[in-house]
C-alpha positions as CSV (number, residue, x, y, z in Angstrom):
1,M,-35.6,-74.8,90.0
2,L,-35.7,-73.3,86.6
3,L,-35.3,-76.8,84.5
4,D,-38.6,-76.6,83.1
5,D,-39.1,-72.8,82.8
6,K,-38.1,-70.9,79.7
7,V,-34.9,-68.9,80.7
8,E,-33.9,-65.4,78.5
9,F,-31.1,-63.4,79.0
10,K,-31.4,-59.8,77.4
11,K,-29.1,-57.1,77.2
12,I,-30.8,-54.0,78.9
13,S,-30.9,-52.1,75.7
14,N,-33.0,-54.7,73.9
15,I,-36.0,-55.0,75.9
16,D,-39.6,-54.3,75.0
17,D,-42.1,-52.2,76.9
18,K,-43.7,-55.1,78.9
19,E,-39.9,-56.0,79.9
20,R,-38.9,-52.5,80.7
21,A,-42.1,-52.2,83.2
22,L,-40.5,-55.4,85.0
23,V,-37.2,-53.7,85.1
24,E,-39.1,-50.4,86.9
25,A,-40.9,-52.7,89.2
26,F,-37.7,-54.7,90.3
27,S,-36.5,-54.4,93.6
28,S,-33.4,-56.3,95.4
29,G,-34.1,-54.6,99.0
30,K,-31.0,-52.7,98.1
31,D,-31.7,-49.0,96.8
32,H,-28.6,-48.3,95.3
33,I,-28.5,-51.4,93.4
34,D,-32.1,-50.9,92.4
35,S,-31.0,-47.3,91.1
36,Y,-28.2,-48.5,89.2
37,L,-30.4,-51.0,87.2
38,K,-33.1,-48.4,86.5
39,N,-31.3,-45.0,86.0
40,E,-27.4,-45.9,85.4
41,A,-27.0,-49.4,83.5
42,L,-28.3,-48.4,80.1
43,E,-26.0,-45.1,80.1
44,D,-22.8,-47.5,81.5
45,L,-23.5,-49.4,78.3
46,Q,-23.8,-46.7,76.0
47,Y,-20.3,-45.5,77.1
48,G,-18.7,-48.8,77.6
49,I,-18.3,-49.1,80.9
50,T,-20.5,-52.3,81.7
51,K,-22.8,-54.4,79.9
52,T,-26.1,-55.3,81.9
53,Y,-28.1,-58.7,81.3
54,L,-31.4,-59.2,82.5
55,M,-32.8,-63.0,83.1
56,F,-36.2,-63.4,82.3
57,V,-38.2,-66.6,83.2
58,T,-41.3,-68.1,81.8
59,P,-42.8,-70.8,83.8
60,K,-45.2,-73.1,81.7
61,G,-48.6,-71.4,81.6
62,K,-47.5,-68.6,83.7
63,E,-46.2,-64.9,83.1
64,T,-42.9,-63.7,82.4
65,Y,-41.1,-62.3,85.6
66,L,-37.8,-60.7,85.9
67,L,-35.5,-62.8,88.2
68,G,-32.4,-60.7,88.4
69,F,-29.7,-59.0,86.5
70,F,-25.9,-58.8,86.3
71,S,-23.4,-56.2,85.0
72,L,-20.1,-57.4,83.5
73,T,-17.0,-55.1,82.9
74,T,-13.2,-55.9,82.9
75,D,-10.8,-55.7,86.0
76,R,-7.2,-55.7,87.2
77,V,-6.9,-57.5,90.4
78,L,-4.2,-57.5,92.8
79,I,-3.9,-60.8,95.0
80,T,-2.1,-60.3,98.2
81,K,0.2,-63.1,99.6
82,K,-2.2,-64.2,102.5
83,S,-5.1,-64.5,99.8
84,K,-6.1,-68.3,99.2
85,L,-6.1,-67.1,95.7
86,Q,-2.1,-67.0,95.8
87,D,-1.9,-70.7,96.2
88,L,-4.8,-71.4,93.7
89,L,-2.8,-69.4,91.2
90,T,0.4,-71.1,92.1
91,N,-1.0,-74.5,91.8
92,W,-2.6,-73.5,88.5
93,K,1.0,-72.6,87.5
94,N,-0.2,-69.6,86.4
95,P,2.8,-67.1,85.7
96,V,0.7,-63.7,85.7
97,Y,2.2,-61.0,87.7
98,R,0.3,-61.0,91.0
99,K,-0.2,-57.1,91.2
100,S,-2.2,-56.9,87.9
101,I,-4.2,-59.9,87.0
102,P,-6.7,-59.6,84.4
103,G,-10.3,-60.5,85.4
104,I,-13.9,-60.0,84.3
105,Q,-15.7,-58.2,87.2
106,I,-19.5,-59.0,87.8
107,H,-19.9,-55.7,88.7
108,H,-23.7,-56.0,89.9
109,F,-25.4,-58.8,90.6
110,A,-29.1,-58.9,92.3
111,V,-32.2,-61.3,92.4
112,N,-35.5,-59.4,92.5
113,G,-37.0,-59.6,96.0
114,P,-39.9,-62.1,95.6
115,Y,-37.1,-64.7,94.7
116,Q,-34.5,-64.2,97.1
117,A,-33.9,-67.0,99.7
118,Q,-35.0,-69.7,97.3
119,H,-31.5,-70.7,96.1
120,L,-32.6,-69.0,92.6
121,G,-29.5,-66.7,93.1
122,Q,-27.2,-69.6,92.9
123,E,-28.9,-70.9,89.6
124,M,-28.8,-67.3,88.4
125,M,-25.1,-67.1,89.1
126,Y,-24.6,-70.6,87.4
127,Y,-26.2,-69.1,84.2
128,A,-23.8,-66.0,84.4
129,F,-20.8,-68.3,84.7
130,L,-22.1,-70.1,81.6
131,F,-22.4,-66.9,79.9
132,I,-19.2,-65.7,80.7
133,K,-17.6,-69.0,79.8
134,T,-19.3,-69.4,76.4
135,A,-19.3,-65.6,75.4
136,L,-16.2,-64.3,76.9
137,L,-13.6,-66.4,77.7
138,S,-13.7,-68.3,74.5
139,N,-12.7,-64.7,73.1
140,I,-10.7,-62.8,75.6
141,G,-8.3,-63.4,78.2
142,A,-8.8,-63.3,81.8
143,C,-7.7,-65.3,85.0
144,L,-10.1,-64.3,87.4
145,I,-13.8,-63.6,87.5
146,T,-14.4,-61.0,90.3
147,V,-16.8,-59.4,92.5
148,Q,-16.8,-56.6,95.0
149,S,-19.0,-58.2,97.7
150,E,-21.0,-56.1,100.1
151,P,-20.5,-57.5,103.7
152,D,-23.9,-59.1,104.0
153,V,-23.9,-61.3,100.9
154,R,-20.1,-62.3,101.3
155,G,-21.1,-66.0,102.3
156,F,-23.2,-66.2,99.2
157,Y,-20.1,-65.6,97.4
158,E,-18.0,-68.0,99.3
159,S,-20.7,-70.8,98.8
160,L,-20.0,-70.4,94.9
161,G,-16.3,-70.8,95.4
162,F,-15.1,-66.9,95.4
163,C,-12.1,-66.3,97.6
164,H,-11.0,-63.1,99.0
165,T,-8.2,-61.5,97.2
166,G,-6.9,-59.5,100.2
167,Q,-8.1,-56.2,98.9
168,V,-11.1,-54.0,100.2
169,R,-12.7,-51.2,98.1
170,D,-14.7,-48.7,100.4
171,S,-16.8,-51.4,102.7
172,N,-16.8,-54.4,99.9
173,V,-14.5,-57.1,99.8
174,S,-12.7,-57.9,96.7
175,M,-13.3,-61.5,96.0
176,A,-12.5,-63.6,92.9
177,I,-12.8,-67.3,91.4
178,P,-10.0,-68.6,89.0
179,T,-11.0,-69.0,85.6
180,N,-9.5,-72.4,85.5
181,E,-12.5,-73.7,87.7
182,F,-14.4,-73.2,84.4
183,F,-12.2,-75.6,82.3
184,I,-11.1,-73.0,79.8
185,H,-8.3,-73.8,77.8
């Protein structure tokens, strides 16, 4: 639980040397995700491809640590007829064309190894949702928040309310949650 801790999000381009050292020491257990954070995220930001945010936590009387990070970008999603999302969008009375639904994609989401399997990923996702709701959805239109889930973490995303869109990209499963779940008006 992070209730008593200081939680701070910083864009990857706005960190100091001490925080940069925490980024270099970051290990999610997946080399391609760690490599993205350390070698590609800043370049993607500079080219307008993604924006990467780091979640730093400072417990009372202890050193700051890097809990994890997430990268955001825009998305267009196809929802197949067999997807549960088809019914959710119909019940929402959303008239959007199902072959090109606008969304915000959580392009990367990772928790630092020492803090995994402690439900901190769920808390971090809550903060990511809050950021998306307040900073993005209040200013732009998007019907879905999407992820491209690797097979081994599908259950994590499902536990948060993400549903399969019916699409697969490479070995990843396309998943989404409607933004009306965030009470956006």
